[in-house]
TORVO-217147 format. One record per residue (C-alpha): x, y, z; residue number from 1. Coordinates in Angstrom, 1 decimal, padded with zeros to 4 digits. Layout:
<sites>
+--------+--------+--------+-----+
|      X |      Y |      Z | pos |
+--------+--------+--------+-----+
|      X |      Y |      Z | NUM |
...
+--------+--------+--------+-----+
</sites>
This chain:
<sites>
+--------+--------+--------+-----+
|      X |      Y |      Z | pos |
+--------+--------+--------+-----+
|  000.0 |  000.0 |  000.0 |   1 |
|  001.2 |  003.5 | -000.8 |   2 |
|  002.7 |  005.4 |  002.1 |   3 |
|  001.2 |  008.7 |  003.4 |   4 |
|  002.2 |  011.9 |  001.6 |   5 |
|  005.2 |  013.5 |  003.2 |   6 |
|  007.5 |  016.4 |  002.9 |   7 |
|  010.9 |  014.9 |  002.5 |   8 |
|  012.6 |  011.5 |  002.7 |   9 |
|  012.0 |  009.3 |  005.6 |  10 |
|  008.9 |  008.9 |  007.8 |  11 |
|  006.6 |  011.9 |  007.8 |  12 |
|  007.4 |  014.0 |  010.8 |  13 |
|  004.7 |  014.5 |  013.4 |  14 |
|  006.0 |  017.7 |  015.0 |  15 |
|  005.7 |  021.3 |  013.8 |  16 |
|  008.2 |  022.4 |  011.2 |  17 |
|  008.8 |  025.8 |  009.6 |  18 |
|  010.4 |  025.6 |  006.1 |  19 |
|  011.3 |  028.2 |  003.4 |  20 |
|  009.1 |  027.8 |  000.3 |  21 |
|  012.2 |  027.7 | -001.9 |  22 |
|  013.5 |  024.7 |  000.0 |  23 |
|  010.4 |  022.8 | -000.7 |  24 |
|  011.0 |  023.0 | -004.4 |  25 |
|  014.7 |  022.0 | -004.2 |  26 |
|  013.9 |  018.4 | -005.1 |  27 |
|  012.0 |  019.4 | -008.2 |  28 |
|  009.2 |  021.8 | -008.9 |  29 |
|  006.8 |  018.9 | -009.0 |  30 |
|  007.1 |  018.7 | -005.2 |  31 |
|  005.1 |  021.9 | -004.9 |  32 |
|  003.3 |  022.2 | -008.2 |  33 |
|  001.7 |  018.7 | -008.6 |  34 |
| -001.5 |  017.9 | -006.8 |  35 |
| -000.9 |  016.4 | -003.3 |  36 |
| -002.3 |  016.5 |  000.2 |  37 |
| -000.6 |  016.3 |  003.6 |  38 |
| -001.8 |  014.5 |  006.7 |  39 |
| -001.5 |  017.6 |  008.8 |  40 |
| -002.6 |  021.3 |  008.3 |  41 |
| -000.2 |  023.8 |  006.9 |  42 |
|  000.0 |  027.5 |  006.5 |  43 |
|  001.7 |  029.2 |  003.5 |  44 |
|  003.0 |  032.7 |  004.1 |  45 |
|  004.0 |  034.3 |  000.9 |  46 |
|  006.2 |  037.4 |  001.4 |  47 |
|  007.4 |  038.0 | -002.2 |  48 |
|  006.4 |  036.8 | -005.7 |  49 |
|  003.1 |  035.9 | -007.2 |  50 |
|  001.5 |  033.0 | -009.0 |  51 |
| -001.4 |  030.6 | -008.9 |  52 |
| -002.4 |  028.1 | -006.3 |  53 |
| -005.0 |  025.3 | -006.7 |  54 |
| -006.7 |  024.1 | -003.6 |  55 |
| -009.6 |  021.6 | -003.6 |  56 |
| -010.0 |  022.0 | -007.3 |  57 |
| -010.2 |  025.8 | -007.3 |  58 |
| -007.4 |  027.9 | -008.8 |  59 |
| -006.8 |  031.5 | -007.6 |  60 |
| -003.9 |  033.9 | -007.6 |  61 |
| -001.6 |  034.6 | -004.7 |  62 |
|  000.8 |  037.5 | -004.1 |  63 |
|  002.9 |  039.1 | -001.4 |  64 |
|  001.5 |  039.0 |  002.1 |  65 |
| -001.0 |  036.2 |  001.4 |  66 |
| -001.5 |  033.7 |  004.2 |  67 |
| -003.2 |  030.5 |  003.1 |  68 |
| -004.3 |  027.8 |  005.5 |  69 |
| -004.7 |  024.3 |  004.1 |  70 |
| -006.4 |  021.8 |  006.3 |  71 |
| -005.1 |  018.2 |  006.5 |  72 |
| -006.2 |  016.0 |  003.6 |  73 |
| -007.0 |  018.9 |  001.2 |  74 |
| -005.5 |  018.4 | -002.3 |  75 |
| -003.4 |  021.3 | -003.5 |  76 |
| -000.5 |  022.5 | -005.6 |  77 |
|  001.0 |  025.9 | -006.3 |  78 |
|  003.5 |  027.7 | -008.6 |  79 |
|  006.8 |  028.5 | -007.1 |  80 |
|  009.0 |  030.6 | -009.4 |  81 |
|  012.5 |  032.0 | -008.6 |  82 |
|  010.9 |  035.2 | -007.2 |  83 |
|  008.6 |  033.3 | -004.8 |  84 |
|  009.6 |  033.7 | -001.2 |  85 |
|  008.0 |  032.9 |  002.1 |  86 |
|  007.6 |  030.1 |  004.7 |  87 |
|  005.5 |  027.0 |  005.1 |  88 |
|  004.4 |  026.0 |  008.6 |  89 |
|  003.5 |  022.4 |  009.1 |  90 |
|  001.6 |  022.1 |  012.3 |  91 |
|  002.2 |  018.4 |  012.8 |  92 |
| -000.3 |  015.7 |  013.3 |  93 |
| -002.6 |  016.0 |  016.3 |  94 |
| -001.0 |  019.3 |  017.3 |  95 |
| -003.9 |  020.3 |  019.6 |  96 |
| -003.9 |  023.8 |  018.0 |  97 |
| -007.4 |  025.2 |  017.3 |  98 |
| -007.5 |  026.1 |  013.6 |  99 |
| -010.2 |  026.9 |  011.1 | 100 |
| -011.5 |  023.6 |  009.6 | 101 |
| -011.8 |  025.0 |  006.0 | 102 |
| -009.4 |  026.5 |  003.5 | 103 |
| -008.6 |  030.1 |  004.3 | 104 |
| -006.9 |  032.5 |  001.8 | 105 |
| -006.2 |  035.8 |  003.7 | 106 |
| -004.8 |  038.8 |  001.9 | 107 |
| -003.1 |  040.7 |  004.7 | 108 |
| -003.1 |  044.3 |  003.6 | 109 |
| -002.4 |  046.1 |  006.8 | 110 |
|  001.3 |  046.6 |  007.6 | 111 |
|  000.6 |  046.0 |  011.4 | 112 |
| -001.0 |  042.6 |  010.7 | 113 |
|  001.8 |  041.6 |  008.4 | 114 |
|  004.3 |  042.5 |  011.2 | 115 |
|  002.3 |  040.5 |  013.7 | 116 |
|  002.3 |  037.4 |  011.6 | 117 |
|  006.0 |  037.7 |  010.7 | 118 |
|  006.8 |  038.2 |  014.4 | 119 |
|  004.9 |  035.0 |  015.4 | 120 |
|  006.7 |  033.0 |  012.6 | 121 |
|  010.0 |  034.3 |  013.9 | 122 |
|  009.2 |  033.3 |  017.4 | 123 |
|  008.1 |  029.8 |  016.4 | 124 |
|  011.3 |  029.4 |  014.3 | 125 |
|  013.5 |  030.6 |  017.2 | 126 |
|  012.0 |  028.1 |  019.6 | 127 |
|  011.9 |  025.2 |  017.2 | 128 |
|  015.6 |  025.7 |  016.6 | 129 |
|  016.5 |  026.2 |  020.2 | 130 |
|  018.1 |  023.8 |  022.6 | 131 |
|  017.0 |  025.8 |  025.6 | 132 |
|  014.9 |  024.2 |  028.4 | 133 |
|  011.1 |  024.1 |  027.5 | 134 |
|  011.7 |  025.3 |  023.9 | 135 |
|  009.1 |  022.8 |  022.6 | 136 |
|  006.5 |  024.1 |  025.1 | 137 |
|  007.3 |  027.7 |  024.2 | 138 |
|  006.9 |  026.8 |  020.5 | 139 |
|  003.6 |  025.2 |  021.3 | 140 |
|  002.4 |  028.4 |  022.9 | 141 |
|  003.4 |  030.5 |  019.9 | 142 |
|  001.6 |  028.1 |  017.7 | 143 |
| -001.5 |  028.6 |  019.9 | 144 |
| -001.1 |  032.4 |  019.4 | 145 |
| -000.9 |  031.9 |  015.7 | 146 |
| -004.2 |  029.9 |  015.9 | 147 |
| -005.8 |  032.9 |  017.6 | 148 |
| -004.4 |  035.3 |  015.1 | 149 |
| -005.8 |  033.3 |  012.3 | 150 |
| -009.3 |  033.1 |  013.9 | 151 |
| -009.3 |  036.9 |  014.2 | 152 |
| -008.3 |  037.4 |  010.6 | 153 |
| -010.9 |  034.9 |  009.4 | 154 |
| -013.6 |  036.6 |  011.4 | 155 |
| -012.6 |  040.0 |  010.1 | 156 |
| -012.7 |  038.8 |  006.5 | 157 |
| -015.9 |  036.7 |  006.8 | 158 |
| -018.2 |  039.4 |  005.5 | 159 |
| -016.1 |  039.8 |  002.3 | 160 |
| -016.0 |  036.1 |  001.5 | 161 |
| -018.2 |  035.2 | -001.5 | 162 |
| -020.4 |  032.2 | -001.4 | 163 |
| -018.9 |  029.2 | -003.4 | 164 |
| -020.6 |  028.5 | -006.7 | 165 |
| -022.1 |  025.1 | -007.6 | 166 |
| -019.0 |  024.3 | -009.7 | 167 |
| -016.7 |  025.1 | -006.8 | 168 |
| -018.7 |  023.0 | -004.4 | 169 |
| -018.6 |  020.1 | -006.9 | 170 |
| -014.9 |  020.5 | -007.5 | 171 |
| -014.3 |  020.4 | -003.8 | 172 |
| -016.3 |  017.2 | -003.4 | 173 |
| -014.5 |  015.7 | -006.3 | 174 |
| -011.0 |  016.4 | -004.9 | 175 |
| -012.0 |  015.0 | -001.5 | 176 |
| -013.1 |  011.8 | -003.2 | 177 |
| -010.1 |  011.8 | -005.4 | 178 |
| -007.7 |  012.1 | -002.5 | 179 |
| -009.4 |  009.2 | -000.8 | 180 |
| -009.5 |  006.9 | -003.8 | 181 |
| -006.7 |  007.8 | -006.2 | 182 |
| -004.8 |  004.6 | -005.3 | 183 |
| -007.7 |  002.3 | -006.2 | 184 |
| -007.5 |  002.5 | -010.0 | 185 |
| -011.0 |  004.1 | -010.2 | 186 |
| -011.4 |  006.4 | -013.2 | 187 |
| -013.3 |  009.7 | -013.6 | 188 |
| -016.5 |  007.9 | -014.7 | 189 |
| -016.5 |  005.9 | -011.4 | 190 |
| -015.8 |  009.0 | -009.3 | 191 |
| -018.5 |  011.1 | -011.2 | 192 |
| -021.0 |  008.3 | -010.6 | 193 |
| -020.2 |  008.4 | -006.8 | 194 |
| -020.9 |  012.1 | -006.9 | 195 |
| -024.2 |  011.7 | -008.8 | 196 |
| -023.1 |  013.6 | -011.9 | 197 |
| -021.9 |  012.7 | -015.4 | 198 |
| -018.2 |  012.7 | -016.3 | 199 |
| -018.9 |  015.5 | -018.8 | 200 |
| -020.5 |  017.7 | -016.1 | 201 |
| -017.7 |  017.0 | -013.6 | 202 |
| -015.0 |  017.9 | -016.1 | 203 |
| -016.9 |  021.1 | -017.1 | 204 |
| -017.0 |  022.1 | -013.4 | 205 |
| -013.3 |  021.4 | -013.0 | 206 |
| -012.4 |  023.4 | -016.1 | 207 |
| -014.5 |  026.3 | -014.8 | 208 |
| -012.8 |  026.3 | -011.4 | 209 |
| -009.2 |  025.5 | -012.2 | 210 |
| -008.8 |  025.3 | -016.0 | 211 |
| -008.1 |  021.6 | -015.9 | 212 |
| -010.2 |  018.5 | -016.6 | 213 |
| -011.2 |  016.0 | -013.9 | 214 |
| -009.0 |  013.4 | -015.6 | 215 |
| -006.0 |  015.8 | -015.5 | 216 |
| -006.4 |  016.3 | -011.8 | 217 |
| -006.6 |  012.6 | -011.1 | 218 |
| -003.6 |  011.8 | -013.2 | 219 |
| -001.6 |  014.7 | -011.7 | 220 |
| -002.3 |  013.3 | -008.2 | 221 |
| -001.3 |  009.8 | -009.1 | 222 |
|  001.9 |  011.1 | -010.8 | 223 |
|  002.9 |  013.1 | -007.8 | 224 |
|  002.6 |  010.0 | -005.6 | 225 |
|  004.5 |  007.9 | -008.2 | 226 |
|  007.3 |  010.5 | -008.3 | 227 |
|  007.4 |  010.7 | -004.5 | 228 |
|  007.7 |  006.9 | -004.1 | 229 |
|  010.3 |  006.7 | -006.8 | 230 |
|  012.4 |  009.5 | -005.3 | 231 |
|  012.0 |  008.9 | -001.6 | 232 |
|  011.6 |  005.2 | -001.2 | 233 |
|  013.3 |  002.0 | -002.4 | 234 |
|  010.0 |  000.3 | -003.3 | 235 |
|  010.2 | -001.8 | -006.4 | 236 |
|  008.6 | -000.2 | -009.4 | 237 |
|  006.1 | -003.1 | -009.8 | 238 |
|  005.1 | -002.5 | -006.2 | 239 |
|  004.6 |  001.2 | -006.8 | 240 |
|  002.5 |  000.4 | -009.8 | 241 |
|  000.3 | -001.9 | -007.8 | 242 |
| -000.1 |  000.5 | -004.9 | 243 |
| -001.4 |  003.2 | -007.3 | 244 |
| -004.0 |  000.9 | -008.9 | 245 |
| -002.3 |  000.4 | -012.3 | 246 |
| -003.3 | -002.9 | -014.0 | 247 |
|  000.3 | -003.7 | -014.8 | 248 |
|  003.9 | -002.3 | -014.4 | 249 |
|  004.1 | -001.9 | -018.2 | 250 |
|  001.0 |  000.3 | -018.3 | 251 |
|  002.3 |  002.3 | -015.3 | 252 |
|  005.6 |  002.8 | -017.1 | 253 |
|  003.9 |  004.0 | -020.3 | 254 |
|  001.6 |  006.3 | -018.4 | 255 |
|  004.4 |  007.7 | -016.3 | 256 |
|  006.7 |  008.4 | -019.3 | 257 |
|  003.8 |  010.0 | -021.2 | 258 |
|  003.3 |  012.6 | -018.4 | 259 |
|  006.8 |  012.9 | -016.9 | 260 |
|  008.9 |  012.5 | -020.0 | 261 |
|  011.0 |  009.7 | -018.5 | 262 |
|  010.4 |  006.1 | -017.6 | 263 |
|  010.1 |  005.3 | -013.9 | 264 |
|  013.6 |  003.8 | -013.9 | 265 |
|  015.1 |  006.8 | -015.5 | 266 |
|  013.4 |  009.2 | -013.2 | 267 |
|  014.7 |  007.2 | -010.2 | 268 |
|  018.2 |  007.2 | -011.5 | 269 |
|  018.1 |  010.9 | -012.2 | 270 |
|  017.1 |  011.6 | -008.6 | 271 |
+--------+--------+--------+-----+
</sites>
C-alpha cells in the first residue's frame, strides 16, 4: 500500500516544522506544483512573488502578504518561481492547536497585521531551533497564538468572502473523493457516478474552477505519488505500480513516461 504523503525523505514528521518555500522546491518543482495532500494542516505565508495556487480543485492567484491555511487532507499545488519567497508552517499531526477547519486565503493588507504574523513566525522558528529548556513548550504556545491570530483574521474577513458557486462545491467534493480513492484505480467515470453527476458535467465544473479536466487532476495526483515513491523510497517499481491501482507495471511505465517525459527507472536514476 502507498505510504502517506510526506514532505521529504524518511517517515513523515509529526512535530511542527517551519520551512522556506524555496527549499520545498529544491527536489524538483513537481514537489510543490503537482497535486498532493498532507496528513497535517499547513500555513503558507508568501512574502514575495506571485503565482497561482489550486486548492480543492479551485485555482486562484496569490501574491505578497498572502496567508493560506490548508487543512489536512486537502489536495493542492502551487506555482513557485524564482521570485517566490515565504515560509510554510506544518503544524504536525494531532497538534492540539485550534485552527479553522476550512481553507482560508487571507490577503493581509495592513502593515501592522503583516508585522504581527512575521513576528509570530520568527518566534516559532526561534523556539523550534533552540536547545533551551522548555523550547518545545514555548513553540507550542506560539503556535497557539498563531491559531488565535488566524481566527481573528478569518472573522474580520468573513463578510467579504463570496459564497462558493455550484461548480466550486462540486470540484471540492471531487477532490476530496479523489484524495481518498486515487490509489484504487478508479477512473473519472467511477468518481463522477459516486458524486451523482456525469463525467462531462464533472469535467466542465473542474475546467471552470481550475482550468483543468477532472482526468488531468486525477492523473496529476497519481503522478505526484509515483514520483514521491520513486524519489523517496526504495519500493520496487512493480510495487509502486500496484499500490497506485495500475493494472500492470508496463501500463504504469507508459503512463508515467507520457506525463513525466521519463520512464520510472530513468526518473529514479536521475534523482
